[in-house]
N, C-alpha and C positions, 0 to 999 in steps of 0.2 A: 726054765722057761721053754715050752714046746716050740719046735721049729716048723714054720709054715712053708712047705715046699712049693706052694702055688704062687708065692709072691713074685718071683722072677718072671714067670709066664704072664702074670697079670700086668706087670710093668712093661714088658715087651709088647703085649697086645695094645696097651694104651698108647705107646710110642708110635706103633704102626698106624693106628687109626688117626692120630694127630697129623702124621706125615701125609696120609692120604687126604685128609681134610684140607691141609694147606695146598696140596697139589691141585685139588679140584677148584679151589677158590683163588688161584693165582692166575693173573693175566699173562698169557703167553707172549705178549708184545713187550710190556714194561717189566715183567717178572715181579710185580708187586701185588699186594692184595687188591682184589677187584673193587672198583669204584663205579657204580652204576653199570653192572655187568650186562653185556649183550652177547649174542651168538655171532660168530664169524660166518658170513654167508657162504664161504667156500668149504671150510672144514668143520663148522659147527662147534668150535671150541669157544670157551668163555673168554671174554676180554673186556677191557674198560671201554666205555662209550667214547671217551676222549681219544683213546689210543687208536681205535678203529677209524674215527673221523680223520685223524692225522694221516693214517696210511692211505685212506681214500683220496685225500688232498694230494699226497705225493704221487699217487698213481695217475690222477687226472693231469697233473703238471707234466709227468713223464709222457703221457699219451699226447698231450699238446705238442711237446717237443718232437715226438715221433711223427706227428702229423705234419709239422713244419718241415721235416726232413724228407717228406714224400712229394713227388711231383703232382701238382694239382690236375694235370692233364692225363697222365698215364699211371698214376698211383704206384710209381716205382721210386726207388731210393734215388735221391739227388746226389750222384757220385761225381759230377763234373761241374766245372765253372766255365761258362761261356765268356771268354776274355773279350769277345767283340761286344756283347751286350752287358757284360759284367754282372751276370746273375747266375744262380745255381740251376743246373739242368740234369735230367736223367739221360740214360743211354739212348732211349727212343727219341728224345728231343734232338740229341746230337746227330742221329743217323737219318731220321725220317721226317722230322717236323720242321718248323720255321727256322731252327738253328742250323739246319743242314748247310754245310759249306763254311760255317763260322769256325773261328779258332777256339779251341777249348782245352782245358787242362784238368787232370784228375784232382779231385778234392783233397786226397791225401797229400799230393805234392804241394798244393796251395797251403794246406795246414802245416806241412813241414817248413815251408818258407816263412809262414807267419810265426811259427814257433821260434825260428831263428831271429826273426825281427823282434818278437816280443822279448826274447832273451837279451838282445842288444838293448832294447828299451829298459828292461829290468836292470841291466848293468848301468845304463845311463842314470836311472833313478837312484840306484845304490850309490853311484859316484856323487850325484847331486845331494843325496842324503848325507853322505860323509862330508861334503863341502859345507852344507848347512850346519852340521854339527860342529865342524871346525870354526865356522863363522860365529856360531852361538858361543862357543868357548872363548873365541877372541873378544866378542862383545862383552861377555861376563868379566873377562880380564880388564877390558877397558873401563867397565863400571867400577871395578875394584880400584883400578889405577886412578880414576876420577875422584873417588872417595878419598883415596890416599893423598892425591894432589891437593884436594880441598882441605884436608886435615893439615897438610904441611903449610899451606897458605895461611890457615888459621893460626898455626904456631908462629909463623913469621909476623903476621899482623899483631898477634898478642905481644910478641917481643917488641915490635915497633911502637905499639901503644904504650907498653910499659916504659920503654926508653923515653917516649914523649912525656909521659907522666913524671918521670924522674927529672927531665929537663924543666918541666913546669914547676916541680917542687923546688929545684935549684933557683929558678927565677924568683919564685915567691920568697925563698929564704933570703936572697940578696936584697930584695925590696924591703922585706921586714927588717933586715939588719940596718938598712939605711934609716928606716922609720924609727928604729930603736935608738940609734945614735942621736937623731933629732929629739926623740922623746926624753932621753937622759939629760940632754942640754936643757930642755924645757923644765924638767923636774928639778934640776939643780937651781935653775933661775927662780922657780917658784919658791923653793926653800930659802934662797937668799932674800927674795922679796918679802917673805913672811918674817924673816929675821929682822929685816929693815923696818917693817911695820911695827914689830914689837919694840924696836929701839926708839922709833918715833913716838909711840904711845908712852914709853917710859920717860922720854924727854918732855912730853907734853905735861906729865904730872908735875914736872919741876917748873911749870910755866911762870911762877912768881919769883923764881930765884935768879940771882945774878948769873949763876952758871948757865941757866937756860938761855938767858939773853946773850951770853958770851959764845955759846957753842952752837946755837940753832942754825945760824947761817952756814957754818962749816959742815954740820951734819947733812944739811940739804944738798950742799955742793958735793959732798963725798958720796951721798947715795945717788944723786943724779949721774955722777961720773960712773958709779958702779952699775947702774941699771939703765944706761942710755943706749944699750946695744939695739940696733935695728932688728926687727923680728926675722928678717931674712937670715940673720946670723944663726938662728936656730934650725935653719934648713940648709944643710950642706949643699944640696942640689935637688932640684925637683925630681920626684920619683913618679915615673909613669905608671899608671894603673893598667896599661895594656900589657898583654903577654904574647910572646912569639908562639905562633901555632905551627908546628912542624907537620901537621896532618892535613889541614885545610887551608887553602890560599886566602889571602886577605881580600877584603872588599876593595873594588875600584869604583870611584864615584864621579859624578858629574852633576853640576847644578843647572837647573832649567828655570830661567827667570821669565815670568810673564808680566810685562809692563802694561799699564792701562787696562787692568783686568776687567773693570766694569764695562769699558767700551768693547773689549774682546768678547764678553758675554753676549753683547747685543748683536754682533756681526758674524761670529764664528761658532760653529758647532764643535769643531775639533781644532786643536792647536798641536802642531808637531814641533819637537825640538830639532836641532841640527843632529845629523848622524854622528855618533861618537864611537870610538873604539875603547871598550872596557874589557880587560882580561882577554885581549886579542880577538874579540868578537865585536862586530859592528851592531850597535843598538840605536833605537830611536824611541823617544818618550812621547806618549800620546795622551793628551789631556782633553777631557770634555768639560769646558767651563760651566755648562748648565746641566751636567750629568748625562748619563746614557742609559737607555733601556728603562727598567723599572725605577731607576734613580733619577730620571730626567726631571729637572726643575727642583730637586730636593737636595741632592748630594753632588759634590765634586767627584768626578770619575777619573781615575788615573791608571794608565797601563804602560807596560814596557814591551817593545816589539823587537824581535831579532831580525835585523836586516840582512846580515851576511854572516854565515857561520856553518855549523854542521848540518848536513842533509839528514842525518840520523837523529832520533830523539835522544836527548840527554838532560839530566837534572841540573838546574841552575838555581842558586839561592839569590833572591833579589830583595832589596830593602828600599822602601819609599818613605821619605821623611819630609813632612810639611814644616817649614821653618817659621817659628814664631818671631815677630818683629818687635815685640814689647821689650824695651831695654831693661825694665825693672823685673822682668820675669826670666828665670833661668830654667833650663831643662823642661820647657813646656812644648817642645817640638812633638808632633804626632808622628810616630814611627810604626810602620807596618812591615813585617818581615815574613817571607814565605818561600817555599821551594816548589818549583813547577817544572814540568817537562817541556823543553823548548826544542824546536828545530827551525830551520830558516823560514821566515815569514810568520812564525807563531807569535801570538800576543797574549800576555797574561797581566792581570792587575786587579783593581778593586772598583766596582761600580759605586759602592757607597763608602767612599774614602773619608769625606768629612761633610758635615752639614753646611750648605751654602749660606744659610742665614747667620751662621756663627763665625764665618771667616773673618770679617772685619771686627766684630765684637770681641772675639778671643785673641785678636792681635796677629792674625796670619796675613792680613793685608795692611800695609803701612799707609801713611798719609799720602805717599806718592802713587797709591793705587797699584802697588807691585806685590806679586805673589811669587814665592820661591819654593822650589821642590828639589830635594837632593835625592838622586837616584844612585843606588849602589848595586853592583852585581859581582858574583864570583862563582867559580866552579866548585863542586863539592869535594873535589880531590885534585891533587897535583897531577895525577895520571891524566885526568880529563883536561886539565889546563895544558899539559904537554901536547895532547892530541890537537887542541885548538891552536896552539902555537905552530905545530907542523902544518896544519891546514892553512893558517894565515900565511906562512912562508911560501907554501906551494902556490897560493893564489897570487902572491906578490911576484913570484918567479914567472908564472904564466902571463901576468899582465906585462911584465918586463919584456918577455919574449914577443908578445903581441905588439908592444911599442916598437921594438927593434925591427920587427917584420914590416910594420907600417913605414918606418923610416927608410928601410931598404927599398920598399916599393916606390916611395916618393923620390928617393935618390935615383932609382932606375928611370923613373918617368922624366925627371929633370935632365938626365944624361941623354935620353932619347930625344927630348925636345931640343936640346942643345945641338945634337947631331943633325937633326932635321933642319934647324936654322942654318947650320954650316953648309949643308947640301944646297939649300935654297940660295944662299949667298954665292956659292960657287957657280950655280946655274946662272944667276943674275950677272955675275962677273963675266962668265963665258959668253953670254948673250950680248952683253954690252961691248966686249972686245970684238966680237964678230961683226957687230953693227959698224963699229969704227973702221974695221978693215974694208967693209963694203963701201962705206962712204968715201974712204981714201981712194979706192979704185975708181969710183964714180967721179 
């Protein structure tokens, strides 16, 4: 294959032309390929339109800064600060113009002082930044600690709830065991009674025999003796259906009786109960005999009001029970239960508790025209109940101290009055003795 000795020169020539091409079409500002090329007005080199506009903007800003640093009166550099007027001035202003005789300082000295001041400010900001970062780290740790504490409380609560469930299971097993004992007695008696019934039926089939005539009375006596146990015998002891709750306090209750209800409806819009302490909080029951608000004239409205208790909002569970007076009806009481947030003087209840037209018909008002309501209240936790007990004791202590202070004041007043009486008596005695002496002399 023949060798072409022109190839290298051709390649070199192509490379040089490419390099020259790139150099011609390269922006001397951004050193990139030209975009919307324009000529520089100073050197006539090609550059990007955007680049030259950027340079012009910088130059204009620089020019404005330079103009600001020139005295508007003498067109000289502002090298001094007039400390009297607190403005920058030039040397001509300081020597010949209206600032003559003022105190001034060189701008460089002021700038040095400001640099020191800014340096201190920078140190202050750095220290503040470090303090804030430390505070942020501390806050993050507190967040983690809070989550951990919440998790630990959850574990504790789960453990307590689990223990409470186990106690509940034990209570249930004990109750069921007693029921089973009673149940076994009843089952055995049922078997015995069935056996006796079979025996009686067997004897009845012999009704025409002498043997039946001879044994029937003895069989009856024997079976009566065997099956004459009182039904209470099959119940060792009554088994309560209530369970002890270790997590939530028991309800505390009070009955509110409204006598002559029909007359009360005619003369009173609101009926209040006496104030009562339930769960260490003072309550009052509030009844609208003719209804309240939208329920007026249609429904009995019933509310419970906190008279004396916590100043902070807390949850209380309350239960209102309308007692049925019919003797032949059991468990027909109307019960409403709810949990609301109470603080002192708050009032919660039901506007539409029961239809007024059905009170007498359904047996909630007896022949004596009496209506009874059972109010029950409890805290939702023992912790809350303890808080109410502490508040109750503090109020008792405060009232006791106030009583003692009143007694002390009354005692001091009585002592003062007694002393005054003694002084008056002494004066009277002295006056009378003086009179006697004068009369004696006369």
